[in-house]
C-alpha positions in Angstrom: -8.0 23.9 -3.6 -6.2 26.6 -5.4 -4.4 25.4 -8.6 -5.4 21.8 -8.1 -7.9 20.0 -10.2 -9.0 16.4 -9.4 -9.4 14.5 -12.6 -10.4 11.0 -11.4 -10.4 9.0 -8.2 -11.3 5.4 -7.3 -11.0 2.9 -4.5 -12.2 -0.7 -4.3 -11.9 -3.5 -1.9 -10.5 -6.9 -3.0 -13.6 -8.5 -1.4 -17.3 -7.9 -1.7 -17.3 -6.2 1.7 -16.6 -2.5 1.0 -16.1 -1.8 4.7 -13.2 -4.2 4.7 -11.2 -2.0 2.3 -7.8 -1.3 3.8 -7.1 1.2 1.1 -8.3 4.8 0.9 -7.7 8.2 -0.5 -7.9 11.7 1.1 -8.2 15.1 -0.4 -7.9 18.2 1.8 -6.9 21.8 1.3 -3.3 21.0 2.0 -2.8 17.3 1.1 -3.8 14.6 -1.4 -3.0 11.1 -0.2 -3.4 7.4 -0.9 -3.2 5.1 2.1 -2.7 1.3 2.0 -3.2 -0.6 5.2 -1.1 -3.8 5.1 -2.9 -7.0 4.7 -3.3 -8.7 8.1 -1.1 -11.7 8.7 -3.4 -12.9 11.6 -7.0 -13.4 12.3 -7.0 -10.7 15.0 -9.7 -8.1 14.7 -10.6 -5.1 16.8 -14.2 -4.0 16.6 -14.6 -5.9 13.4 -11.6 -4.2 11.8 -8.2 -5.5 10.8 -5.1 -3.7 11.9 -4.5 -2.4 8.4 -8.0 -0.9 8.2 -7.5 0.7 11.6 -4.2 2.3 10.6 -5.7 3.5 7.3 -8.5 5.4 9.2 -6.1 6.8 11.8 -3.6 8.1 9.1 -6.4 9.7 7.2 -7.6 11.5 10.3 -4.1 12.5 11.3 -3.4 14.0 7.9 -6.6 16.1 8.2 -5.1 17.7 11.4 -1.9 18.8 9.7 -1.5 22.5 9.2 -0.2 22.3 5.6 3.3 23.7 5.6 5.1 20.8 7.4 8.3 19.3 6.3 7.9 15.6 5.4 9.7 14.5 8.7 7.4 16.7 10.8 4.3 15.4 9.2 5.4 11.8 9.4 6.3 12.2 13.1 2.9 13.7 13.8 1.1 10.8 12.1 3.3 8.2 13.9 2.5 9.8 17.2 -1.2 9.6 16.6 -0.9 5.9 15.6 0.9 5.0 18.8 -1.6 6.9 20.9 -4.7 5.3 19.3 -3.6 1.9 18.2 -0.5 0.6 19.9 0.7 -3.0 19.2 -0.4 -3.9 22.7 -4.0 -2.9 21.9 -4.5 -4.2 18.4 -1.6 -6.5 17.6 1.0 -5.5 15.0 -0.2 -3.3 12.1 1.4 -1.3 9.4 0.4 0.9 6.4 2.0 2.5 3.4 1.1 6.0 2.2 1.9 8.4 -0.6 1.2 12.0 0.1 1.3 15.1 -2.0 1.9 18.3 -0.1 0.2 21.1 -2.0 2.2 23.8 -0.2 5.6 22.1 -0.3 5.1 20.9 -3.9 6.4 17.5 -2.9 5.3 13.8 -2.9 6.3 11.8 0.1 6.3 8.0 -0.3 6.3 5.9 2.9 6.2 2.2 2.1 5.3 0.7 -1.3 2.7 2.9 -2.9 3.5 4.4 -6.3 3.1 7.5 -8.4 3.3 9.1 -11.8 4.6 12.6 -12.3 3.9 13.3 -16.0 5.1 10.2 -17.7 7.7 9.2 -15.1 6.7 6.2 -12.9 7.9 6.1 -9.3 7.7 2.7 -7.7 8.9 1.8 -4.2 8.8 -2.0 -4.1 10.3 -3.6 -1.0 13.1 -6.0 -1.5 11.7 -8.4 1.1 8.4 -8.5 -0.7 10.2 -9.4 -4.0 12.1 -12.2 -2.2 8.9 -13.7 -0.6 7.0 -13.3 -3.9 9.7 -15.3 -5.6 9.5 -18.0 -2.9 5.7 -18.2 -3.3 6.2 -18.5 -7.1 8.5 -21.5 -6.5 5.8 -23.1 -4.4 3.1 -22.5 -7.0 5.2 -23.9 -9.8 6.0 -27.0 -7.7 2.4 -27.7 -6.7 1.3 -27.3 -10.4 4.1 -29.7 -11.5 2.9 -32.2 -8.9 -0.6 -32.1 -10.4 -2.4 -29.6 -8.2 -4.7 -27.5 -10.4 -4.9 -23.7 -10.6 -8.5 -23.8 -9.4 -7.5 -25.9 -6.3 -4.8 -23.3 -5.4 -7.2 -20.5 -5.9 -9.6 -22.2 -3.4 -6.8 -22.9 -1.0 -3.6 -20.9 -1.4 -1.2 -23.4 0.2 1.7 -21.4 -1.2 0.9 -18.3 0.8 0.6 -20.5 3.9 4.1 -21.7 3.3 5.5 -18.1 3.3 3.2 -16.8 6.0 5.8 -17.3 8.8 8.2 -15.2 6.9 5.6 -12.6 6.1 5.1 -12.3 9.9 8.9 -12.1 10.5 9.4 -9.3 8.0 8.0 -6.9 10.6 11.5 -7.1 12.1 12.8 -5.0 9.2 10.3 -2.2 9.5 11.9 1.2 9.8 15.4 -0.3 10.1 18.4 1.0 8.3 19.6 -2.5 7.5 19.7 -4.9 4.6 16.0 -5.7 3.7 14.9 -2.8 5.9 12.2 -0.4 4.7 10.2 2.5 6.1 6.5 2.2 6.8 3.9 3.6 9.1 3.4 1.2 12.0 2.3 1.0 15.6 5.6 0.3 17.2 8.1 2.9 15.9 8.6 6.1 17.9 8.5 9.1 15.7 11.8 10.4 17.1 13.6 7.4 15.7 11.7 7.0 12.4 14.2 6.6 9.5 13.2 9.8 7.7 16.1 9.5 5.3 14.4 6.3 3.9 11.3 8.3 2.9 11.2 9.0 -0.9 10.7 12.7 -1.4 9.8 13.7 -5.0 9.9 17.4 -5.8 7.2 18.5 -8.3 7.6 21.3 -10.7 4.3 22.9 -11.8 2.4 22.5 -14.0 2.2 18.7 -13.7 -0.3 15.8 -13.9 0.1 13.4 -11.0 -1.1 9.9 -10.2 -1.0 8.5 -6.7 -1.9 4.8 -6.3 -1.6 1.8 -4.0 0.2 -1.4 -5.1 -3.2 -2.9 -5.8 -2.4 -1.8 -9.4 0.5 -4.1 -10.4 0.9 -2.4 -13.8 0.1 1.2 -13.1 -0.7 3.5 -16.0 -1.4 7.3 -16.4 -5.2 6.9 -16.5 -7.6 4.9 -14.4 -9.1 3.2 -17.4 -5.7 1.9 -18.6 -4.7 0.8 -15.0 -7.9 -1.1 -14.6 -7.5 -2.7 -18.1 -4.0 -3.9 -17.1 -5.2 -5.2 -13.7 -8.1 -7.1 -15.4 -5.6 -8.7 -17.8 -3.4 -9.9 -14.8 -6.5 -11.2 -13.0 -7.7 -13.1 -16.1 -4.3 -14.5 -17.3 -2.6 -15.0 -13.9 -5.1 -15.2 -11.0 -2.5 -16.9 -8.9 -0.3 -13.9 -9.4 3.0 -15.8 -9.9 3.8 -15.1 -13.6 3.1 -11.6 -14.9 3.7 -9.8 -11.6 4.6 -12.2 -8.9 3.0 -11.5 -5.5 2.9 -12.9 -2.0 -0.8 -13.7 -2.6 -3.2 -14.5 -5.4 -6.9 -13.9 -5.8 -8.7 -15.6 -2.8 -11.9 -17.5 -3.5 -14.8 -15.1 -3.6 -12.6 -12.0 -4.1 -12.4 -9.8 -7.2 -8.7 -9.1 -7.0 -5.6 -10.0 -5.1 -5.5 -6.8 -3.2 -7.5 -3.6 -2.4 -6.7 -0.8 -4.8 -6.8 3.0 -4.9 -6.1 5.5 -7.6 -6.2 9.3 -7.8 -5.2 11.5 -10.7 -5.0 15.3 -10.5 -3.5 18.3 -12.3 -1.5 21.1 -10.6 -1.0 24.5 -12.3 
C-alpha cells in the first residue's frame, strides 16, 4: 500500500475458542478496517457461528470487493446489500456489527457503530447512549447483589445481573438505524441500504501525515500503542472483573473467558 505503513495489529477472542472471535481486522490496497460483530443475545447458531461472527465475515468480504474510491454512503450501502443477501434476519436471526474503516483514497475514517480511533493524540469514541443506560442498570444490579451478600466470584460464575438486563438488550435492536432518541447506526441484517441513516455515520477527515489507531470497544481504555492498551485492559480485568466500576459494561468476564469482550487493534502510519 502506497504511503501506508502498518505498525502493529492484534485480535483476540474473549474465550479460548479463537474461531468464536466476533472481532477482526482487514487490510487491503484501499481500506483498513476493524469489525466488531455484536455479542449474540440468543443461543441461536448457524453452522456453529453466532450472528455477530457471520456478519463480521460478510463485512470483511464485502469490503474486499469495494473499488476504493467510494463515498462513505456508497460503501456502506454496498456492504448492507451483501449482508441482506447472505444473512437476512429470516435466515440467521437478528444480527448486527460495528465497523471502523479507513479509506486510503478518500483519506477518511468512517465509524459505523461503537468502534473507536485515535488520529494522532485525539481519541474518537462512539459509545451508544442505550449501552450507557443499560450498563448503569447492570451496575445497580451488581451493587445490590453485593450488598445482599452475593460474592464477586459467584457473580462471575453466574452473571445474574446481565440476565436482568437481557430483555432490554434484545429490545434495543428497535433503535438500530433510527433517527430517534436512543437511536444509533450499525450494520445489521434488517436495514435496507436505501434507508440507512448515513448522516449518523461519523466521518473523520485525516490530514497526512498521521498515525492512526483503529480498535473495537474490547479496549475500554484505548491508548495510542497496543502495549499501553493491553496494560490498561489487564488493569480493568484484574481490579474490576465484573466490569461495573472502572468502565461499566453490560457484561463482565464470563467464567472461563480471558476478557469481557473480543478485542481488535491496528495502528498504522500514513504519509
